[in-house]
Structure formats: C-alpha cells, structure tokens
C-alpha positions as CSV (number, residue, x, y, z in Angstrom):
1,X,0.0,0.0,0.0
2,X,1.0,3.6,-0.1
3,X,1.4,3.7,3.7
4,X,2.8,0.3,4.6
5,X,5.5,-1.4,2.7
6,X,5.3,-5.1,3.0
7,X,4.9,-8.2,0.8
8,X,3.1,-11.3,2.2
9,X,4.2,-14.8,1.2
10,X,1.4,-17.3,1.7
11,X,0.9,-21.1,1.7
12,X,4.4,-21.7,2.9
13,X,5.4,-25.0,4.5
14,X,6.2,-24.9,8.3
15,X,9.9,-24.5,7.5
16,X,11.2,-22.7,4.4
17,X,13.8,-20.3,3.1
18,X,12.8,-17.4,0.9
19,X,15.5,-15.7,-1.2
20,X,14.8,-12.5,-3.1
21,X,17.0,-11.7,-6.2
22,X,17.3,-8.8,-8.6
23,X,16.8,-9.6,-12.3
24,X,20.6,-9.6,-12.6
25,X,20.8,-12.4,-10.0
26,X,22.1,-10.4,-7.0
27,X,20.8,-11.7,-3.7
28,X,18.7,-8.9,-2.1
29,X,17.6,-10.8,1.1
30,X,17.4,-14.3,2.5
31,X,14.5,-14.8,4.9
32,X,13.8,-17.8,7.1
33,X,10.2,-18.9,7.8
34,X,9.9,-21.3,10.8
35,X,6.3,-21.3,12.1
36,X,3.2,-23.4,12.0
37,X,1.2,-20.8,14.0
38,X,1.3,-18.2,11.2
39,X,-0.7,-20.5,8.8
40,X,2.0,-20.5,6.2
41,X,2.3,-16.7,6.0
42,X,5.5,-14.6,6.1
43,X,5.6,-10.8,5.8
44,X,8.7,-9.3,4.2
45,X,9.3,-5.6,5.1
46,X,10.6,-4.9,1.5
47,X,14.1,-4.2,2.9
48,X,17.4,-5.5,1.7
49,X,20.3,-6.9,3.7
50,X,21.4,-3.4,4.7
51,X,17.9,-2.6,6.1
52,X,17.2,-0.2,3.2
53,X,13.9,-0.3,1.2
54,X,14.5,-1.9,-2.2
55,X,14.1,0.1,-5.3
56,X,11.1,-0.2,-7.7
57,X,11.6,-2.9,-10.2
58,X,11.2,-6.6,-11.0
59,X,12.5,-9.2,-8.5
60,X,12.5,-12.9,-8.3
61,X,11.8,-15.0,-5.3
62,X,13.0,-18.6,-4.7
63,X,11.3,-20.5,-1.9
64,X,12.9,-23.7,-0.7
65,X,11.1,-26.1,1.7
66,X,12.9,-28.3,4.2
67,X,12.2,-31.4,2.0
68,X,14.0,-29.7,-1.0
69,X,10.9,-28.7,-3.0
70,X,11.3,-25.3,-4.6
71,X,9.1,-22.6,-6.1
72,X,10.4,-19.7,-8.2
73,X,8.3,-16.7,-9.1
74,X,8.5,-13.0,-10.2
75,X,7.1,-9.9,-8.5
76,X,7.1,-6.2,-9.3
77,X,7.7,-3.7,-6.6
78,X,6.4,-0.1,-7.1
79,X,7.4,2.6,-4.6
80,X,5.0,5.4,-4.4
81,X,6.2,9.0,-4.0
82,X,4.8,10.6,-1.0
C-alpha cells in the first residue's frame, strides 16, 4: 500500500527459506520462515540486507522447503512517491 511497505508470502510450509533476487541475479535478502502458527504466511518488510527499502523494479523469489521442494516466481515492486 502507499502507507505500509510489505509483501506477504502465503501457503508456505512450516519450514522454508525465501530468497529474493534482482533480475541480474544479485541476492537482495534471505528470509527464514519457521512457524506453524502463522498459517504459512510470512511478511517481508521490503528491505534489503542493509535494512534499506528496495528500489522499484522486478524481483525474483526462490522458496525452498525443508524437504527440498522449490518454487520460483517473479514480482514487481512499485514505490509510491509521498
């Protein structure tokens, strides 16, 4: 939204690693999801490893479950000027 910057990953297994990459393959952030109580949801604050908000653009996510299953997808982030 224009007031809260977050992206919600849903339908995650109880244990998973989420990696966010730029289109050029640079790792933006690695996130660890370890919870059954959150119903498979994980909220990313749209910040990189240096705790800065990421720039607008296209990013790829790579989710790896504990059993080795993977899902890869693409997302577009748009930062609104305030």
